[in-house]
C-alpha positions, 0 to 999 in steps of 0.5 A, a space after each residue: 914925440 911918444 905919440 908920433 912914435 906909438 903911431 909908427 908902431 901902429 902902422 907896422 902892425 899886421 892887418 887884423 880888420 877882418 876881426 871884430 876888434 876895435 869894432 862896434 859889438 852886437 851880442 848874440 844870445 842864441 848859439 852861433 859857431 859862425 862868430 868864431 874868428 880864426 886867425 892863421 897861426 902862420 900870420 900871427 907868427 909873421 911867417 910865410 914858411 908853413 912847413 917849417 918845424 916848430 922848435 917847441 911843443 906846448 899848448 895854449 891854455 884858455 879859461 873861461 869863468 862865464 859860460 851859461 846855458 839853459 837846460 831843457 827846462 829852461 833853468 840857466 846852467 854855469 860852468 868853468 871852462 878849460 881849453 887846451 889849444 895845441 900850438 901846431 894848430 893852423 890858427 889861434 881864435 881872436 879872443 873877442 870873437 870867442 867871448 861873443 861865441 861863448 855869449 851866444 850859448 846863454 839862451 840856448 837849450 842843451 840836454 846836458 854838460 856833456 852835450 856843451 862840452 861835445 859842441 865846444 869840441 867840434 866848433 873850436 876844433 873846426 876853427 882852429 884846425 886841430 883837435 882842441 881839448 875842452 873840460 867843463 867843471 861844475 863850481 863846486 868841483 873847480 876848487 883844487 883844479 887849478 890851485 892859486 900859487 906859484 911853482 917853486 923858484 926865483 922872482 927877478 923882479 926886485 932888483 936895483 936896475 935902471 931901465 929904459 928900453 920898452 920894445 923887445 931887445 934880445 941883446 939883454 939876455 946873457 949867461 951869468 956863467 958857464 955853470 950848469 943849473 936847473 932852475 925856475 925864474 919868473 916875473 910878474 912885469 910882463 906887460 904887452 899890447 893888443 895888436 889892434 886895440 892897443 889895450 894893455 895885456 898883463 901877465 906873469 911869465 915862468 921860465 923853467 930851464 937847464 943850462 948855463 946860468 942865465 944872468 937875471 939882470 938881463 932877463 928882467 931887462 928883457 921882460 920889461 922891454 915888451 911893456 910898449 910891445 904890441 902882438 898876441 899873447 901866443 906870439 909874445 911867448 913864442 918870442 920869448 922862448 926863441 930869443 932865450 934859446 938863441 941867446 943862451 942855449 939851454 938844454 931844456 926850456 920852457 916859457 909859461 905866461 899866465 895872462 890876466 883875464 879880460 871879459 871872463 877869459 884867460 890866456 896862457 901860452 906854453 912853450 916848451 923844448 920837451 914838455 907838452 903840458 904846463 903845470 896847472 896853477 893860477 897865478 894870484 892875480 887870476 
């Protein structure tokens, strides 16, 4: 029964056969920007209305821990890279193609770290249709850039609840009272699946809001209901944002998911009513 249900779910997924996901992989160690595979956000958002005003602002924060190239003397260089992709860019980049693209720098010579950074900006901005902010960090200077920790707030995970729903159900979202609060609620129990390979994606999700008090039990049930859901990280966060806005009507809202890294990359979408950038920190599992 479970296997049949999961097969039915896969039949409903969008077609991403044009990506490298689920295919045999050839690794190139010579620079090749053509490896980047853009996916239109309108496709990921499952909407045909490209003119519709987005109900949020924000960015996708990507962190790459496995970038290396050669200097002009052939000596390997390494760096940690942070990418800021605007949420209103035309496209996202499929993550496997991103990894293959970064891998292609390995045996390519560049005159400086700045030259690598500039090339990354050019290629990723062309692939996404927006200006992507790229920052390279030497290993020695990265400590403290994204400190490991948690924002001040309340973890909702340790509640005595019976849960039996593992596909997104916004009906769990409700208000506890009309009392207006400003608070941060978070959970380490967000788990979704790749929309093509069905590989698990693990995340902590942080919800900063101002408005009538949100029921924490319902919020936890809602977050856990994503456990068998298949979609890209960016779309999951956008759905969480729009569902909370619709059900709870906060005057301010930010949703920030810190996904665990895979293949040396982590993806951390941030969507907000009023903030264009998220707070910079790394969740302890990252």
